[in-house]
MARSEVO-279825 format. One record per residue: residue in three letters; residue number from 1; chain; x, y, z of N, C-alpha, C in turn. Coordinates in pm, whole numbers, plus 32768, in hexadecimal, padded with zeros to 4 digits. Example, Ala and Ser with C-alpha at 12.3 -4.5 7.8 and 13.67 -1.06 7.14 Angstrom:
! MARSEVO-279825
(lumdo 'Ala'; 1; 'A'; (8527; 7DC7; 830C); (84CE; 7E3E; 830C); (8528; 7EB6; 830C))
(lumdo 'Ser'; 2; 'A'; (8505; 7F1F; 82C4); (8557; 7F96; 82CA); (850A; 8003; 8313))
END
This chain:
! MARSEVO-279825
(lumdo 'Met'; 1; 'A'; (8054; 7F8B; 8000); (8000; 8000; 8000); (8059; 807C; 8000))
(lumdo 'Lys'; 2; 'A'; (803C; 80D8; 7FAA); (808C; 8153; 7FA4); (805F; 81B0; 8014))
(lumdo 'Val'; 3; 'A'; (80BF; 81EB; 8055); (80A3; 824C; 80BF); (80E0; 82D0; 8094))
(lumdo 'Arg'; 4; 'A'; (8091; 8338; 8090); (80C3; 83BD; 806B); (80D0; 840D; 80EB))
(lumdo 'Ser'; 5; 'A'; (813D; 8459; 80F4); (8147; 84B0; 8166); (8184; 8534; 8141))
(lumdo 'Ile'; 6; 'A'; (8158; 8594; 818C); (818D; 861A; 8179); (81D7; 863A; 81F9))
(lumdo 'Phe'; 7; 'A'; (8255; 865A; 81EC); (82AA; 866B; 8260); (82E4; 86F6; 825C))
(lumdo 'Cys'; 8; 'A'; (82A8; 8755; 82A5); (82D1; 87E0; 829C); (8305; 8813; 8320))
(lumdo 'Gly'; 9; 'A'; (8360; 8870; 831D); (8386; 88BB; 8391); (8414; 88A9; 83BF))
(lumdo 'Thr'; 10; 'A'; (8440; 8830; 83D8); (84BF; 881A; 8419); (8535; 8828; 83BD))
(lumdo 'Val'; 11; 'A'; (8529; 8804; 8342); (859B; 87FD; 82EA); (85BA; 8883; 82A6))
(lumdo 'Ala'; 12; 'A'; (855F; 88E3; 82AA); (8573; 8961; 8264); (85EC; 89AD; 8297))
(lumdo 'Gly'; 13; 'A'; (85FC; 89B9; 8319); (866D; 8A02; 8351); (86EF; 89C1; 832C))
(lumdo 'Ala'; 14; 'A'; (86F1; 893F; 8330); (876A; 88F6; 830E); (878E; 890C; 827C))
(lumdo 'Ala'; 15; 'A'; (872B; 891A; 8228); (8744; 892C; 819A); (878B; 89AF; 817F))
(lumdo 'Phe'; 16; 'A'; (8766; 8A19; 81C7); (87AA; 8A99; 81B6); (883D; 8A88; 81D5))
(lumdo 'Val'; 17; 'A'; (8855; 8A43; 8243); (88DE; 8A33; 8270); (892B; 89D7; 8216))
(lumdo 'Leu'; 18; 'A'; (88EF; 8967; 81F5); (8934; 8902; 81A8); (8952; 8930; 811B))
(lumdo 'Ser'; 19; 'A'; (8902; 898A; 80E9); (8918; 89B9; 8061); (8986; 8A22; 805B))
(lumdo 'Gly'; 20; 'A'; (89B6; 8A4A; 80CF); (8A1E; 8AAF; 80D1); (89E5; 8B3A; 80BD))
(lumdo 'Cys'; 21; 'A'; (8964; 8B49; 80D3); (8923; 8BCA; 80BF); (8901; 8C06; 8145))
(lumdo 'Ser'; 22; 'A'; (88F7; 8C86; 814A); (88C5; 8CC8; 81C1); (8845; 8D0F; 819A))
(lumdo 'Phe'; 23; 'A'; (87FE; 8D3D; 81FE); (8782; 8D82; 81E1); (879E; 8E09; 81A0))
(lumdo 'His'; 24; 'A'; (8812; 8E3F; 81BC); (8832; 8EC3; 8187); (8888; 8EBE; 810A))
(lumdo 'Gly'; 25; 'A'; (88C7; 8E4B; 80EF); (8928; 8E45; 8083); (88F3; 8E11; 8000))
(lumdo 'Gly'; 26; 'A'; (8879; 8DE5; 7FF9); (8843; 8DB3; 7F7C); (8871; 8D26; 7F60))
(lumdo 'Pro'; 27; 'A'; (8859; 8CF5; 7EE6); (887A; 8C6C; 7EC5); (890F; 8C51; 7ECC))
(lumdo 'Gly'; 28; 'A'; (8931; 8BD6; 7EF1); (89BD; 8BAC; 7EFB); (89F7; 8B93; 7E71))
(lumdo 'Ala'; 29; 'A'; (8A77; 8B85; 7E6E); (8ABA; 8B68; 7DEF); (8A97; 8ADB; 7DC2))
(lumdo 'Ala'; 30; 'A'; (8A80; 8ACD; 7D44); (8A5C; 8A49; 7D0F); (8AD3; 89EC; 7D1C))
(lumdo 'Ser'; 31; 'A'; (8AB8; 8974; 7D47); (8B1F; 890D; 7D4D); (8ADD; 888A; 7D2A))
(lumdo 'Gly'; 32; 'A'; (8B2B; 8824; 7D14); (8AF6; 87A2; 7CEA); (8A98; 8769; 7D51))
(lumdo 'Met'; 33; 'A'; (8A2C; 872C; 7D25); (89CD; 86ED; 7D7E); (89FA; 865D; 7D93))
(lumdo 'Leu'; 34; 'A'; (89E9; 862C; 7E0C); (8A0C; 85A2; 7E2A); (8994; 8549; 7E0E))
(lumdo 'Pro'; 35; 'A'; (89A9; 84CF; 7DDF); (8938; 8476; 7DC4); (88F3; 844E; 7E45))
(lumdo 'Ala'; 36; 'A'; (8872; 843B; 7E3E); (8823; 8415; 7EB3); (881D; 837D; 7EBC))
(lumdo 'Thr'; 37; 'A'; (888C; 833F; 7EE2); (888F; 82AE; 7EEE); (88AC; 8287; 7F7D))
(lumdo 'His'; 38; 'A'; (8861; 8227; 7FAE); (8871; 81F6; 8036); (885F; 8160; 8036))
(lumdo 'Ala'; 39; 'A'; (88AB; 811C; 808A); (889A; 808B; 8097); (8813; 8070; 80D8))
(lumdo 'Leu'; 40; 'A'; (87CA; 8012; 80A1); (8747; 7FF0; 80D7); (874C; 7F63; 8112))
(lumdo 'Thr'; 41; 'A'; (8705; 7F50; 817C); (86F8; 7EC9; 81B2); (867F; 7E88; 8173))
(lumdo 'Asp'; 42; 'A'; (867A; 7E05; 8178); (860A; 7DBB; 813D); (858C; 7DCC; 818F))
(lumdo 'Ser'; 43; 'A'; (851E; 7DC1; 814F); (849A; 7DBC; 818D); (847D; 7E32; 81E9))
(lumdo 'Ile'; 44; 'A'; (8486; 7EAB; 81B5); (846B; 7F22; 8205); (83E6; 7F60; 81DB))
(lumdo 'Leu'; 45; 'A'; (8396; 7F17; 8197); (8315; 7F4D; 816D); (82BA; 7F5F; 81E5))
(lumdo 'Pro'; 46; 'A'; (826B; 7FC9; 81E6); (8213; 7FE1; 8257); (81A7; 7F77; 825E))
(lumdo 'Asp'; 47; 'A'; (817D; 7F59; 82D7); (810B; 7EFF; 82EA); (80AF; 7F3E; 8351))
(lumdo 'Ala'; 48; 'A'; (8045; 7EFA; 8374); (7FDF; 7F32; 83CD); (8016; 7F55; 8456))
(lumdo 'Lys'; 49; 'A'; (8082; 7F14; 8483); (80B9; 7F2C; 8508); (8127; 7F95; 8509))
(lumdo 'Thr'; 50; 'A'; (814D; 7FC6; 8495); (81BC; 8023; 848B); (818D; 80B4; 8490))
(lumdo 'Leu'; 51; 'A'; (81D9; 8106; 84D7); (81BF; 8195; 84DF); (81BD; 81D0; 8452))
(lumdo 'Arg'; 52; 'A'; (8158; 8220; 8434); (814E; 8264; 83B2); (8195; 82E9; 83BD))
(lumdo 'Ile'; 53; 'A'; (81F0; 8305; 8360); (823F; 8380; 836A); (8210; 83ED; 830C))
(lumdo 'Ser'; 54; 'A'; (81B8; 83CE; 82B0); (8186; 8434; 8254); (8142; 84A3; 82A1))
(lumdo 'Gly'; 55; 'A'; (815A; 851E; 8278); (8118; 858E; 82B7); (816F; 8609; 82BB))
(lumdo 'Thr'; 56; 'A'; (8141; 866A; 8306); (8185; 86EB; 8315); (81BB; 86F7; 83A2))
(lumdo 'Tyr'; 57; 'A'; (8239; 871D; 83AD); (827B; 8730; 842E); (82AA; 87C0; 8435))
(lumdo 'Gln'; 58; 'A'; (8295; 87FE; 84A8); (82C3; 8888; 84BA); (8319; 8891; 8536))
(lumdo 'Gly'; 59; 'A'; (8385; 88DF; 852A); (83E1; 88ED; 859A); (844C; 8953; 857B))
(lumdo 'Ser'; 60; 'A'; (84C7; 8931; 859F); (8536; 898F; 858C); (85B4; 8945; 8565))
(lumdo 'Ala'; 61; 'A'; (8611; 8990; 852E); (8694; 895B; 8507); (86FF; 89BD; 8534))
(lumdo 'Glu'; 62; 'A'; (876D; 8986; 8563); (87E2; 89D5; 858A); (8858; 899F; 853C))
(lumdo 'Trp'; 63; 'A'; (88B1; 89F8; 8511); (8924; 89CA; 84C7); (89A0; 8A1A; 84E7))
(lumdo 'Gln'; 64; 'A'; (8A10; 89DC; 84C7); (8A91; 8A1D; 84D7); (8ADE; 8A0E; 8454))
(lumdo 'Glu'; 65; 'A'; (8B09; 8A80; 841E); (8B58; 8A83; 83A4); (8BDA; 8ACA; 83C5))
(lumdo 'Gly'; 66; 'A'; (8C46; 8A7D; 83D0); (8CC3; 8AB6; 8400); (8CAF; 8AE1; 8490))
(lumdo 'Thr'; 67; 'A'; (8CC4; 8B62; 84AD); (8CB0; 8B95; 8536); (8C29; 8BDA; 8547))
(lumdo 'Lys'; 68; 'A'; (8BDB; 8BE5; 84DB); (8B5A; 8C2A; 84DE); (8AEA; 8BC9; 8505))
(lumdo 'Glu'; 69; 'A'; (8A94; 8BF4; 8561); (8A20; 8BA5; 8589); (89A1; 8BF2; 8569))
(lumdo 'Asp'; 70; 'A'; (8936; 8BA9; 8544); (88B7; 8BE9; 8524); (8846; 8B84; 8539))
(lumdo 'Ser'; 71; 'A'; (87CB; 8BB2; 852C); (8757; 8B5B; 853C); (86E4; 8B92; 84E6))
(lumdo 'Ala'; 72; 'A'; (8681; 8B3C; 84CF); (860B; 8B63; 8482); (8598; 8B05; 84A2))
(lumdo 'Ser'; 73; 'A'; (8520; 8B2D; 847B); (84AB; 8AD6; 8487); (84B1; 8A6F; 8416))
(lumdo 'Leu'; 74; 'A'; (8480; 89F8; 8434); (8484; 898C; 83D3); (83FA; 8952; 83BB))
(lumdo 'Lys'; 75; 'A'; (83DD; 893A; 833E); (8363; 88F5; 8314); (838F; 8886; 82B6))
(lumdo 'Met'; 76; 'A'; (8379; 880A; 82DF); (83A7; 8798; 828F); (832E; 8747; 8263))
(lumdo 'Thr'; 77; 'A'; (8328; 872C; 81E2); (82BC; 86DD; 81A8); (82F6; 8659; 8176))
(lumdo 'Ile'; 78; 'A'; (82BB; 85EA; 81A1); (82EC; 8567; 8176); (827D; 851C; 812F))
(lumdo 'Arg'; 79; 'A'; (82A0; 84E7; 80BA); (8248; 848C; 8071); (828F; 8405; 806E))
(lumdo 'Gln'; 80; 'A'; (8248; 839D; 8096); (8283; 8318; 809B); (8249; 82BF; 802E))
(lumdo 'His'; 81; 'A'; (82A2; 827A; 7FE7); (827C; 821C; 7F7E); (82C9; 819B; 7F99))
(lumdo 'Gly'; 82; 'A'; (828F; 8140; 7FE5); (82D7; 80C7; 800D); (834D; 80EC; 8064))
(lumdo 'Lys'; 83; 'A'; (83C7; 80C5; 8039); (8442; 80E4; 8083); (8476; 816F; 8067))
(lumdo 'Lys'; 84; 'A'; (8449; 81AD; 7FFC); (847E; 822D; 7FCF); (8430; 82A2; 800D))
(lumdo 'Ile'; 85; 'A'; (8477; 830F; 8023); (8437; 838A; 8051); (8463; 83FD; 7FF7))
(lumdo 'Ser'; 86; 'A'; (840D; 8461; 7FED); (842E; 84DD; 7FA7); (83DC; 854B; 7FE9))
(lumdo 'Gly'; 87; 'A'; (83F8; 85C6; 7FC6); (83AC; 8633; 8000); (83F7; 86B6; 8000))
(lumdo 'Ala'; 88; 'A'; (83D7; 8708; 8064); (840E; 8790; 806C); (844E; 87A9; 80F3))
(lumdo 'Phe'; 89; 'A'; (84B1; 87FD; 80F4); (84F7; 882B; 816C); (84FB; 88C3; 8163))
(lumdo 'Asp'; 90; 'A'; (849B; 8904; 81A1); (848A; 8994; 8190); (84B3; 89DF; 820F))
(lumdo 'Leu'; 91; 'A'; (850C; 8A3F; 8200); (853F; 8A92; 826E); (8509; 8B1F; 8260))
(lumdo 'Ser'; 92; 'A'; (84EB; 8B5E; 82D1); (84C0; 8BE9; 82CB); (84F4; 8C35; 8345))
(lumdo 'Lys'; 93; 'A'; (8516; 8CB5; 832A); (8549; 8D0C; 8392); (8539; 8D9C; 8365))
(lumdo 'Asn'; 94; 'A'; (8505; 8DF0; 83BC); (84F8; 8E7F; 83A0); (84B1; 8E9B; 831C))
(lumdo 'Gly'; 95; 'A'; (8449; 8E50; 82FE); (83FB; 8E67; 8285); (8438; 8E30; 8205))
(lumdo 'Gln'; 96; 'A'; (84AD; 8DF3; 820E); (84EC; 8DB8; 819A); (84E4; 8D20; 81A5))
(lumdo 'Ser'; 97; 'A'; (84DF; 8CDC; 8132); (84D6; 8C4B; 8136); (8533; 8C0C; 80CF))
(lumdo 'Arg'; 98; 'A'; (8552; 8B90; 80E8); (85A6; 8B42; 808E); (8563; 8ABA; 8080))
(lumdo 'Asp'; 99; 'A'; (853B; 8A96; 8007); (84F3; 8A19; 7FEE); (8551; 89B4; 7FAD))
(lumdo 'Leu'; 100; 'A'; (856A; 8948; 7FF6); (85C3; 88DF; 7FC7); (8574; 885D; 7FBD))
(lumdo 'Ser'; 101; 'A'; (85AC; 87FB; 7F79); (8567; 877B; 7F6D); (85B8; 870E; 7FB3))
(lumdo 'Ile'; 102; 'A'; (8573; 86A1; 7FD4); (85B5; 862F; 8011); (8598; 85B2; 7FBE))
(lumdo 'Lys'; 103; 'A'; (85F7; 8556; 7FC4); (85E7; 84D6; 7F7F); (8639; 8470; 7FCC))
(lumdo 'Gly'; 104; 'A'; (85FA; 83FE; 7FEE); (8643; 839A; 803B); (85F3; 831C; 8051))
(lumdo 'Ser'; 105; 'A'; (860A; 82DB; 80C5); (85CA; 825C; 80DF); (85BC; 8241; 8174))
(lumdo 'Ile'; 106; 'A'; (8564; 81E4; 8193); (8554; 81B2; 821B); (85C2; 814A; 8230))
(lumdo 'Thr'; 107; 'A'; (860D; 8155; 829F); (867A; 80F7; 82B8); (8656; 8090; 8322))
(lumdo 'Ser'; 108; 'A'; (85F6; 80AF; 837A); (85C4; 804E; 83DB); (853D; 807B; 840E))
(lumdo 'Lys'; 109; 'A'; (84F0; 801C; 8441); (846B; 803D; 8471); (8442; 7FDF; 84E1))
(lumdo 'Ser'; 110; 'A'; (83E8; 8010; 8534); (83A7; 7FBF; 859A); (831D; 7FFE; 85B0))
(lumdo 'Ala'; 111; 'A'; (82D2; 7FC8; 860D); (824E; 7FFF; 8628); (8256; 808E; 865E))
(lumdo 'Asn'; 112; 'A'; (82C3; 80B0; 86A3); (82CD; 8132; 86E5); (8335; 8190; 86AB))
(lumdo 'Glu'; 113; 'A'; (838B; 815F; 8651); (83FB; 81B1; 8622); (841F; 8190; 8592))
(lumdo 'Val'; 114; 'A'; (843E; 81FA; 8546); (846B; 81EA; 84BB); (84EA; 823E; 84AC))
(lumdo 'Lys'; 115; 'A'; (854F; 8203; 846B); (85CC; 824C; 844E); (85D3; 8260; 83B8))
(lumdo 'Ile'; 116; 'A'; (85F8; 82DB; 8391); (8603; 82FC; 8303); (868B; 833A; 82E6))
(lumdo 'Lys'; 117; 'A'; (86BA; 8327; 826B); (8731; 8369; 8237); (8707; 83B0; 81B9))
(lumdo 'Phe'; 118; 'A'; (8735; 842B; 81A8); (870B; 8477; 8132); (8770; 84E3; 8111))
(lumdo 'Asp'; 119; 'A'; (876A; 8510; 8095); (87BA; 8581; 806A); (8760; 85FC; 8067))
(lumdo 'Ile'; 120; 'A'; (8796; 866C; 808F); (8751; 86ED; 8084); (878E; 8730; 800A))
(lumdo 'Leu'; 121; 'A'; (873C; 8741; 7FA4); (876D; 876E; 7F22); (874F; 8801; 7F0B))
(lumdo 'Asp'; 122; 'A'; (87B7; 884D; 7EEE); (87A9; 88DB; 7ECE); (87D4; 88EF; 7E3D))
(lumdo 'Pro'; 123; 'A'; (8779; 8913; 7DE4); (879F; 8923; 7D57); (8804; 8993; 7D40))
(lumdo 'His'; 124; 'A'; (8817; 89EB; 7DA2); (8873; 8A5C; 7D93); (88EF; 8A50; 7DEB))
(lumdo 'Gly'; 125; 'A'; (8901; 89DD; 7E2C); (8970; 89D2; 7E8A); (899C; 8943; 7E9E))
(lumdo 'Arg'; 126; 'A'; (89C2; 8925; 7F17); (89F8; 88A2; 7F39); (898C; 8844; 7F6D))
(lumdo 'Thr'; 127; 'A'; (89AC; 87C3; 7F70); (8951; 875C; 7FA0); (897B; 872E; 802A))
(lumdo 'Ala'; 128; 'A'; (891A; 8724; 8085); (8934; 86F3; 810C); (8907; 8663; 8117))
(lumdo 'Gln'; 129; 'A'; (8951; 8616; 8164); (892A; 858D; 8184); (88F6; 858F; 8212))
(lumdo 'Ala'; 130; 'A'; (887B; 855C; 8225); (883A; 8565; 82A7); (87FD; 84E0; 82D0))
(lumdo 'Gln'; 131; 'A'; (87E3; 84D5; 8351); (879B; 8464; 8387); (8742; 8496; 83F8))
(lumdo 'Ala'; 132; 'A'; (86D3; 8450; 840D); (8674; 847A; 8474); (862F; 83FF; 84AE))
(lumdo 'Thr'; 133; 'A'; (85FD; 8410; 8528); (85AF; 83AA; 856C); (8526; 83E6; 8589))
(lumdo 'Ile'; 134; 'A'; (84BF; 839A; 856A); (8436; 83C4; 8585); (83FE; 8364; 85EE))
(lumdo 'Thr'; 135; 'A'; (83D8; 839C; 8661); (839E; 834F; 86CE); (8319; 838E; 86F1))
(lumdo 'Gly'; 136; 'A'; (82AD; 8345; 86DE); (8229; 837E; 86F5); (8214; 83F1; 8694))
(lumdo 'Lys'; 137; 'A'; (81FB; 846A; 86C9); (81E7; 84E0; 8674); (8261; 853B; 8673))
(lumdo 'Ser'; 138; 'A'; (82D0; 850C; 86AC); (834A; 855D; 86B6); (83B4; 852F; 8652))
(lumdo 'Leu'; 139; 'A'; (83F5; 8590; 8615); (8461; 8576; 85B7); (84DD; 85C0; 85E7))
(lumdo 'Ser'; 140; 'A'; (854F; 857F; 85E6); (85CD; 85C2; 8606); (8639; 8589; 85AC))
(lumdo 'Gly'; 141; 'A'; (8695; 85E1; 8583); (86FD; 85B3; 8529); (876F; 8614; 851E))
(lumdo 'Glu'; 142; 'A'; (87CD; 85EF; 84C6); (8842; 8641; 84AE); (8874; 8627; 8421))
(lumdo 'Gly'; 143; 'A'; (88C3; 8685; 83F1); (88F9; 8678; 836B); (897E; 86BE; 835F))
(lumdo 'Asn'; 144; 'A'; (89C0; 86A5; 82EF); (8A44; 86DE; 82D9); (8A5A; 86F8; 8244))
(lumdo 'Val'; 145; 'A'; (8A99; 8769; 822B); (8ACA; 8789; 81A4); (8B62; 878B; 81B1))
(lumdo 'Pro'; 146; 'A'; (8BA7; 8734; 8165); (8C39; 8735; 816D); (8C73; 87BC; 8140))
(lumdo 'Gly'; 147; 'A'; (8CE2; 87E1; 817B); (8D25; 885C; 8154); (8D69; 884C; 80CD))
(lumdo 'Ser'; 148; 'A'; (8D8A; 88BC; 8092); (8DD4; 88BD; 8014); (8E45; 8923; 8021))
(lumdo 'Ser'; 149; 'A'; (8E92; 8935; 7FB8); (8F00; 8995; 7FBE); (8ECE; 8A24; 7FD1))
(lumdo 'Ser'; 150; 'A'; (8E52; 8A40; 7FA5); (8E1F; 8AC9; 7FAF); (8DB2; 8ADC; 8019))
(lumdo 'Lys'; 151; 'A'; (8D7E; 8A6E; 8052); (8D12; 8A79; 80B5); (8D2B; 8A1B; 8129))
(lumdo 'Pro'; 152; 'A'; (8D0C; 8A48; 81A4); (8D1B; 89F0; 8217); (8CAC; 8986; 821C))
(lumdo 'Ser'; 153; 'A'; (8CC3; 891E; 8268); (8C5B; 88B9; 827A); (8BE8; 88F6; 82CB))
(lumdo 'Val'; 154; 'A'; (8B73; 88BA; 82BE); (8AFD; 88EA; 8305); (8AC1; 8875; 8352))
(lumdo 'Tyr'; 155; 'A'; (8AA5; 888B; 83D3); (8A63; 8827; 8426); (89DC; 885F; 844E))
(lumdo 'Val'; 156; 'A'; (8973; 8810; 843F); (88EC; 883E; 8461); (88A8; 87D8; 84BC))
(lumdo 'Lys'; 157; 'A'; (885A; 880C; 8519); (880C; 87BA; 8575); (877D; 87EF; 8571))
(lumdo 'Phe'; 158; 'A'; (8719; 8796; 8568); (868F; 87C3; 855C); (8631; 8769; 85AC))
(lumdo 'Ser'; 159; 'A'; (85BF; 87A4; 85D1); (8556; 8757; 8616); (84D0; 8794; 85F1))
(lumdo 'Ala'; 160; 'A'; (8469; 873E; 85F1); (83E3; 876C; 85CB); (8379; 870D; 8600))
(lumdo 'Lys'; 161; 'A'; (82FF; 873F; 8602); (8289; 86F0; 862B); (822C; 86E3; 85B4))
(lumdo 'Lys'; 162; 'A'; (81EE; 866F; 85A8); (8190; 8657; 853B); (8110; 86A3; 8554))
(lumdo 'Lys'; 163; 'A'; (80E3; 86E9; 84EE); (8065; 8733; 84F6); (7FF3; 86D0; 84E8))
(lumdo 'Thr'; 164; 'A'; (7F8A; 86E6; 8534); (7F14; 8690; 8527); (7EAD; 86D6; 84D1))
(lumdo 'Lys'; 165; 'A'; (7E65; 8686; 8487); (7DFD; 86BE; 8431); (7D81; 86DA; 8485))
(lumdo 'His'; 166; 'A'; (7D46; 874D; 8470); (7CCB; 8773; 84B7); (7C54; 8759; 845C))
(lumdo 'Lys'; 167; 'A'; (7BF3; 8714; 8491); (7B78; 86FB; 8443); (7B18; 876D; 8459))
(lumdo 'His'; 168; 'A'; (7ADC; 879C; 83ED); (7A7D; 880C; 83F5); (79F3; 87DC; 83DA))
END
């Protein structure tokens, strides 16, 4: 059964940082994108007893780029298709936003916890490799963009809560 999820909020702040962009500096310098490949374990398809991760998550992200530290609001949207995930990692701060995409996979699952690995893709900058754990309605994770000769490495930490749908 296909499960779709929208995962918003948590990954946006990390995307600003991981892309090498700041809220005031505009888009980062274009550099090569890394492929979104991750080792998958067998039989990770969701079943009736497995936590569903599709949905929208909202929270915050903090990052460190060289000696500079910053933070932003995060909205992460996750869509799940079997073992694969995709979606958005949107960061916002002071009225400005940065919309990034995610692509990855579920690496382990249980009734109460799901672990995912994914790339945060910035079409105008660098790619971050991230991992997160979802327990109940809480998501927490971290990511890294390797340094280069012209840019320092970036470390990001994020957390978010799953939004619940309100029936009208």
